[in-house]
C-alpha positions in Angstrom: -63.9 -0.5 -18.6 -62.0 -1.7 -15.5 -63.6 -4.7 -13.6 -64.1 -2.7 -10.4 -65.6 0.3 -12.3 -67.9 -2.1 -14.2 -69.1 -3.8 -11.0 -69.6 -0.4 -9.3 -71.5 1.0 -12.3 -73.8 -2.1 -12.3 -74.4 -1.6 -8.5 -75.3 2.1 -9.0 -77.6 1.2 -11.9 -79.3 -1.5 -9.8 -79.8 1.1 -7.0 -82.0 3.5 -9.0 -85.3 4.0 -7.2 -83.9 2.4 -4.0 -83.5 4.1 -0.6 -80.7 6.6 -0.2 -77.2 5.2 0.2 -77.0 5.9 3.9 -79.9 3.5 4.5 -78.3 0.7 2.5 -74.6 0.3 1.9 -73.4 0.0 -1.7 -70.6 -2.3 -0.5 -71.7 -4.6 2.3 -69.8 -4.7 5.6 -68.4 -8.1 6.5 -66.6 -9.7 9.5 -63.4 -9.2 7.6 -64.1 -5.4 7.2 -64.4 -5.0 10.9 -61.3 -7.1 11.6 -59.3 -5.0 9.1 -60.5 -1.8 10.9 -59.5 -3.3 14.2 -56.0 -4.3 12.9 -55.5 -0.8 11.6 -56.5 0.8 14.9 -54.2 -1.6 16.8 -51.3 -0.8 14.5 -52.0 3.0 14.9 -52.0 2.6 18.7 -48.7 0.7 18.6 -47.1 3.5 16.6 -48.2 5.8 19.5 -46.5 3.5 22.0 -49.6 1.7 23.2 -49.3 -2.0 23.7 -52.0 -4.4 24.8 -51.5 -7.1 27.4 -53.8 -9.5 25.6 -54.5 -9.9 21.9 -57.4 -7.6 20.8 -60.0 -9.2 18.6 -63.7 -8.5 18.0 -64.4 -11.1 20.6 -62.5 -9.0 23.1 -65.2 -6.4 22.8 -67.9 -9.0 23.5 -66.1 -10.1 26.7 -65.6 -6.5 27.7 -69.3 -5.8 27.2 -70.3 -8.8 29.3 -67.9 -7.8 32.1 -69.2 -4.2 32.0 -72.7 -5.4 32.4 -71.8 -7.8 35.3 -69.9 -5.0 37.1 -73.0 -2.9 36.8 -74.9 -5.7 38.5 -77.1 -6.6 35.6 -78.8 -10.0 36.1 -76.9 -12.8 34.4 -80.1 -13.9 32.7 -80.5 -10.5 31.1 -76.9 -10.5 29.9 -77.3 -14.0 28.6 -80.3 -12.9 26.5 -78.5 -9.8 25.2 -75.5 -11.6 24.0 -77.4 -14.6 22.6 -76.1 -17.3 24.9 -78.6 -20.2 24.9 -76.8 -22.2 27.6 -75.9 -20.4 30.9 -72.6 -22.3 30.9 -71.5 -20.2 28.0 -71.2 -17.3 30.4 -68.6 -19.2 32.4 -65.8 -18.3 29.9 -66.4 -14.6 30.5 -66.9 -14.7 34.2 -64.1 -17.0 35.3 -61.4 -14.7 33.8 -61.9 -12.1 36.6 -63.4 -12.1 40.0 -66.3 -10.0 38.8 -68.5 -10.5 41.8 -65.8 -8.8 43.9 -65.1 -6.2 41.2 -68.8 -5.1 41.3 -68.6 -4.6 45.0 -65.7 -2.2 44.7 -67.3 -0.2 41.8 -64.7 -0.5 39.1 -65.3 2.5 36.8 -65.5 1.9 33.0 -65.1 5.6 32.2 -62.2 7.9 32.2 -59.8 10.0 30.2 -58.5 8.2 27.1 -55.1 9.7 27.8 -54.9 8.0 31.2 -55.9 4.7 29.6 -53.2 5.1 26.9 -50.6 5.9 29.5 -51.5 2.7 31.4 -51.3 0.6 28.3 -48.0 2.1 27.3 -46.5 0.7 30.5 -47.2 -2.9 29.3 -44.3 -4.6 27.4 -45.1 -5.5 23.8 -46.5 -9.1 23.3 
């Protein structure tokens, strides 16, 4: 029996009497799994002519979420608690990148047609 098949068989045997597969993954998700999905998505976007002005990493989504919350005028203390920052200075890295206080006053939308976003990103030169 091949090593992978053997390991998979053992995992299936061990799951007998456990919750259905959709409640507990047979193969756990890891940081690396998500990073690989993101790399594949970026590669697919590039084949479609979409280029990003900054490197896209899982941390990019964290910063985007924080900026989105700030632009929607959520209290910094609430955001800090949601993202798990113990020290308020941790938020500085996210907030100093853009003039978010100004952005919130001019109501920057975070919704729109994906085709419009792709068109804007295509205009950027490759990194």
